[in-house]
NUKEZA-66261 format. One line per 2 residues: number of its first residue (from 1); for each residue x, y, z of N, C-alpha, C, O, CB. Coordinates in steps of 0.001 Angstrom, whole numbers, plus 500000, padded with zeros to 6 digits. Glycine has a CB too. Example, Ala and Ser with C-alpha at 12.3 -4.5 7.8 and 13.67 -1.06 7.14 Angstrom:
<atoms>
1	513190 494310 507800 512300 495500 507800 513200 496700 507800 514236 496681 508465 511308 495527 509046 | 512850 497750 507080 513670 498940 507140 512900 500030 507870 513409 501138 508039 514084 499402 505725
</atoms>
This chain:
<atoms>
1	514594 510932 487610 513777 511415 488695 513570 510279 489704 513233 509155 489334 512422 511955 488166 | 513777 510595 490970 513582 509621 492027 512111 509626 492431 511535 510683 492691 514498 509925 493245
3	511513 508447 492481 510098 508334 492832 509936 507626 494161 510758 506794 494546 509325 507591 491740 | 508862 507967 494855 508524 507320 496124 507258 506495 495910 506259 507002 495400 508326 508377 497275
5	507303 505245 496295 506159 504358 496167 505712 503936 497563 506125 502892 498067 506503 503118 495289 | 504874 504748 498176 504419 504475 499534 503027 503861 499561 502666 503171 500515 504432 505747 500348
7	502250 504110 498521 500885 503596 498478 500627 502913 497147 501371 503092 496182 499868 504726 498707 | 499570 502134 497114 499187 501488 495857 498802 502527 494816 498972 502297 493619 498026 500510 496083
9	498287 503664 495256 497933 504727 494309 499186 505301 493642 499160 505624 492455 497150 505848 495025 | 500284 505431 494400 501556 505876 493813 501995 504915 492711 502437 505331 491640 502656 505981 494901
11	501863 503629 492995 502275 502599 492042 501367 502613 490819 501836 502470 489690 502259 501209 492704 | 500071 502783 491045 499124 502836 489932 499444 503994 488986 499416 503840 487765 497690 502970 490460
13	499749 505153 489569 500082 506317 488739 501350 506055 487920 501422 506419 486745 500268 507575 489623 | 502339 505429 488540 503581 505127 487819 503320 504135 486686 503826 504311 485578 504644 504563 488786
15	502537 503099 486958 502222 502111 485919 501490 502780 484754 501762 502479 483592 501362 500960 486503 | 500568 503681 485066 499854 504406 484004 500828 505253 483187 500699 505351 481967 498742 505303 484606
17	501806 505867 483863 502822 506659 483174 503653 505787 482237 503958 506189 481114 503733 507358 484189 | 504015 504602 482698 504792 503679 481855 503988 503299 480616 504518 503289 479505 505189 502405 482652
19	502735 502992 480806 501878 502622 479670 501754 503785 478695 501866 503598 477483 500477 502187 480159 | 501523 504981 479219 501392 506154 478346 502679 506412 477560 502627 506727 476371 501027 507396 479174
21	503825 506281 478216 505110 506490 477544 505357 505423 476496 505903 505720 475433 506253 506498 478558 | 504964 504175 476772 505107 503092 475800 504249 503381 474573 504719 503257 473443 504715 501733 476428
23	503014 503759 474788 502100 504035 473676 502531 505255 472877 502258 505332 471679 500686 504236 474195 | 503196 506207 473514 503668 507410 472821 504985 507159 472091 505471 508030 471369 503837 508561 473814
25	505563 505971 472278 506827 505649 471629 508048 506201 472354 509152 506188 471811 506813 506163 470233 | 507855 506681 473571 508957 507242 474355 509729 506162 475110 510795 506427 475666 508425 508276 475337
27	509186 504943 475128 509779 503850 475881 509677 502584 475042 508625 502301 474469 509081 503669 477263 | 510761 501824 474968 510712 500585 474188 510075 499457 474995 509880 499575 476204 512125 500178 473736
29	509754 498362 474306 509081 497233 474956 509882 496670 476125 509321 496387 477183 508821 496133 473945 | 511176 496509 475942 512015 495931 476994 512027 496825 478239 511943 496330 479363 513451 495720 476478
31	512130 498128 478035 512108 499063 479160 510780 499028 479889 510736 499080 481118 512393 500474 478680 | 509685 498938 479120 508354 498885 479725 508176 497589 480510 507629 497599 481613 507261 499010 478644
33	508638 496475 479943 508507 495182 480636 509294 495190 481943 508809 494710 482967 508994 494025 479730 | 510495 495728 481906 511311 495798 483115 510637 496633 484181 510576 496236 485345 512684 496368 482800
35	510134 497782 483790 509472 498672 484748 508199 498040 485316 507927 498162 486510 509138 500010 484081 | 507423 497370 484468 506190 496761 484947 506481 495563 485854 505704 495280 486766 505320 496330 483765
37	507574 494866 485618 507982 493802 486529 508279 494409 487905 507847 493886 488932 509229 493038 485974 | 509015 495507 487907 509326 496204 489164 508052 496685 489853 507942 496611 491077 510265 497397 488900
39	507098 497173 489079 505813 497611 489632 505140 496442 490351 504591 496608 491440 504887 498172 488510 | 505186 495271 489738 504575 494090 490337 505246 493734 491665 504565 493433 492645 504654 492905 489370
41	506573 493767 491697 507310 493460 492912 507002 494485 493999 506729 494119 495142 508816 493415 492630 | 507044 495758 493648 506793 496819 494630 505363 496738 495156 505122 496999 496335 507052 498207 494007
43	504422 496383 494301 503031 496228 494733 502928 495192 495848 502247 495417 496849 502135 495822 493545 | 503596 494073 495679 503591 493043 496712 504197 493526 498012 503682 493230 499090 504332 491828 496235
45	505289 494269 497916 505952 494790 499112 505039 495772 499846 504919 495709 501069 507283 495475 498738 | 504401 496671 499111 503507 497659 499734 502315 496962 500385 501920 497315 501496 503016 498691 498687
47	501737 495972 499696 500606 495236 500270 501021 494525 501552 500302 494573 502550 500051 494217 499256 | 502177 493866 501530 502653 493167 502726 502913 494138 503867 502584 493854 505019 503925 492381 502414
49	503496 495271 503549 503794 496273 504561 502510 496807 505188 502428 496970 506405 504605 497420 503954 | 501528 497074 504365 500241 497568 504846 499572 496518 505722 499015 496838 506772 499324 497946 503665
51	499630 495271 505290 499020 494191 506058 499698 494034 507410 499027 493863 508428 499086 492878 505281 | 501033 494091 507425 501761 493991 508692 501357 495113 509647 501169 494883 510842 503277 494032 508442
53	501227 496312 509120 500838 497457 509940 499430 497277 510498 499184 497568 511668 500920 498750 509124 | 498514 496804 509674 497142 496582 510119 497079 495507 511190 496364 495655 512181 496255 496198 508940
55	497831 494416 510997 497837 493337 511977 498395 493834 513305 497853 493517 514364 498656 492140 511464 | 499473 494609 513254 500065 495147 514486 499065 496030 515224 498966 495958 516449 501343 495946 514170
57	498328 496857 514498 497321 497718 515128 496220 496891 515777 495784 497185 516890 496716 498678 514096 | 495777 495864 515080 494719 495009 515613 495205 494262 516851 494486 494161 517845 494241 494013 514545
59	496434 493738 516784 496986 493030 517940 497096 493948 519156 496815 493540 520283 498361 492449 517599 | 497503 495182 518913 497613 496145 520019 496253 496422 520645 496117 496451 521868 498239 497458 519528
61	495261 496623 519807 493919 496894 520310 493375 495680 521057 492763 495830 522114 492976 497278 519156 | 493592 494483 520520 493123 493276 521194 493798 493101 522556 493145 492735 523533 493382 492048 520318
63	495091 493360 522617 495814 493239 523884 495259 494229 524907 495076 493887 526075 497328 493474 523673 | 494996 495443 524467 494436 496444 525367 493025 496063 525797 492636 496253 526949 494431 497819 524697
65	492268 495520 524844 490890 495131 525167 490873 493983 526168 490025 493959 527060 490128 494729 523890 | 491796 493030 526038 491854 491897 526961 492218 492340 528373 491783 491732 529351 492862 490865 526467
67	493004 493385 528477 493374 493881 529808 492338 494844 530352 492443 495292 531494 494735 494563 529763 | 491344 495165 529550 490283 496051 529994 490651 497520 529950 489945 498355 530514 489884 495694 531368
69	491759 497846 529279 492228 499224 529249 491546 500031 528151 491461 501255 528255 493730 499258 529058 | 491066 499384 527116 490512 500091 525958 488993 500240 526094 488314 499351 526608 490862 499343 524650
71	488478 501369 525629 487040 501554 525636 486502 501373 524214 487267 501265 523256 486666 502952 526200 | 485204 501342 524100 484569 501076 522810 484951 502115 521760 485216 501750 520614 483057 501038 522971
73	484985 503394 522115 485313 504453 521157 486716 504270 520584 486926 504477 519389 485198 505826 521823 | 487664 503888 521414 489029 503650 520945 489052 502483 519974 489766 502519 518972 489975 503381 522129
75	488277 501452 520265 488189 500285 519386 487666 500694 518010 488204 500268 516988 487276 499203 520008 | 486630 501509 517982 486035 501963 516725 487051 502790 515932 487180 502616 514720 484752 502793 516994
77	487768 503686 516608 488759 504527 515944 489865 503661 515341 490281 503902 514207 489353 505552 516935 | 490339 502676 516066 491394 501790 515563 490902 500998 514364 491638 500820 513394 491871 500833 516666
79	489666 500523 514419 489104 499757 513304 488988 500630 512058 489320 500180 510961 487724 499184 513681 | 488528 501853 512206 488404 502773 511072 489778 503116 510500 489935 503228 509284 487670 504059 511497
81	490756 503280 511361 492118 503561 510917 492662 502417 510080 493312 502645 509060 493031 503817 512115 | 492402 501191 510504 492862 500023 509756 492180 499961 508388 492805 499582 507398 492589 498729 510553
83	490902 500331 508333 490187 500338 507057 490774 501390 506116 490923 501135 504921 488684 500602 507282 | 491110 502569 506642 491703 503637 505828 493044 503204 505261 493330 503452 504090 491873 504919 506656
85	493874 502557 506080 495176 502091 505614 495013 501058 504512 495828 500989 503592 495986 501505 506773 | 493969 500263 504602 493748 499216 503603 493395 499798 502253 493676 499179 501227 492649 498275 504055
87	492785 500976 502227 492384 501572 500960 493464 502405 500309 493306 502846 499171 491184 502410 501163 | 494558 502626 501012 495641 503453 500453 496543 502643 499574 497506 503174 499021 496457 504098 501556
</atoms>
C-alpha cells in the first residue's frame, strides 16, 4: 500500500501502526527498525518543509507591511494561518 506523509499526524499514525504490528508479531524487529528510521527521516523533512512554508508566508506579509499594502486584518489572518500550519 502506498502511503502519503504530508503531516506529522500522518507520520504519527504510521509509527503507531508499525508498533502495533511489531507487538502483534506481524513484523520482525529488523523491519520495524527500518521503518522507524524512515519515520524519523520523514519527520525531519516534513518539519523543514512546514518551517520553510511558514517563513515564506511571514516574509511575504512583512514585505507587504513595509510597503504599506497590508492592513491589520490581513496580518492577523496570515499569523493565524502560520499557527495552523505549525500544528499540522
